[in-house]
Phi, psi and omega in degrees: 000130181293148179283154176292155176298140182298137175271157181279120178270137175283157175305321180298318179293320179298313180298317182298314182292318181287328177294327177295332181272319188250351184098161181280120177294137179250123185277108178233092178306141184223150174072173177266156187296328179292319177297319180296322179298311180295316180298321181292322175298318178294333184281351183297126176060036175205176181277161177299323180297315181293316180293326177296318177296317180297319180295316180296321177295319181297315182286336176288322181283317183245106189286335180231160176294329177297319178296318180294319180297324181282344184285151175279160180299328181294338177271332183278316186307311182299331183285339183246017181301327182299336181273356181076157178051040186299324182288342176269318184286327180301311177297326178295318179295314179300316181296321179295315178299315180299316182294318179298314182294320180296323185274332186243337184080003177200188182244022181270114181255015180298336180300337180294340180296330187259351178284152168307145188305315182295325178291320179296317178297316181296320180299315180292320182291342177285346177286137181299131178085002180253114178257189182301320182293313181298316178300316181295322178298317179298314183293316183286306191278335180258328188245357177067029182256153187277059169267137186258109173285130178249100176267188184297325181290311179301316182297313182296312182295318180297320177294317180296328178281353180082014179280338181231133178303148184302327184268359181283129177283174183298321181297316178293325182298329179304309183290322180297312183290318180300326180293336180272347190252141169283154182308320182281357177266344189298309183295308180297327176297313181300307184294317182295319180291326176296312180299318182293321179293329180280325190258323185236307183274060185287159180299313178251135177052062177297148183268066187300326182295342179258003190273126178286356180254007189303320183292345179245019184241104178303318180294320179297322178298320178294313180304314182292325177294319178297317182293326181291336179270347184288000000 
């Protein structure tokens, strides 16, 4: 028997169902925003474990942001090798530090806490090498603000659920998804979709039969239909 057409799930329903499976995410902002900015640059195209090791080595070698800004790339690259793409990330980190210092005269980004959200995002995105995801990570994880980071897992799951058009890139997805979410939904939505993308809604061979969102997932309905005919 063919499955019914998938119904559209609200963000609240998605969060509720995934929280029942993975637990309720607790929003605990951590670290200072400058550290979060550097850590997020290091996290690009690598695992959290690798970027964390690279960050700790970097901060062990350079005790202050002033020391890091004054250092040459040849001194920075070896310290962040664990994070991968060190020759690309080192210049990005230097450029971000330079831009922050030129604009503020220091490395304190706490002022972003008090700006309107769109202004805070725009300020960060003007930094060279800082895109929507990096800006959102700084706002969410360091400042407790409802900026939505869209990584590969969030992007994939949202597209499969029909929340984001199939042709929309990750940068466009940030604005589309944020427009659908209430401020208090942003963090649990982000965390829950990441967990779901890693464990069930995987890039290859998603486990649709185990998914609590299947009745609201157009892609899952297709996957299951294909498998039933196989």
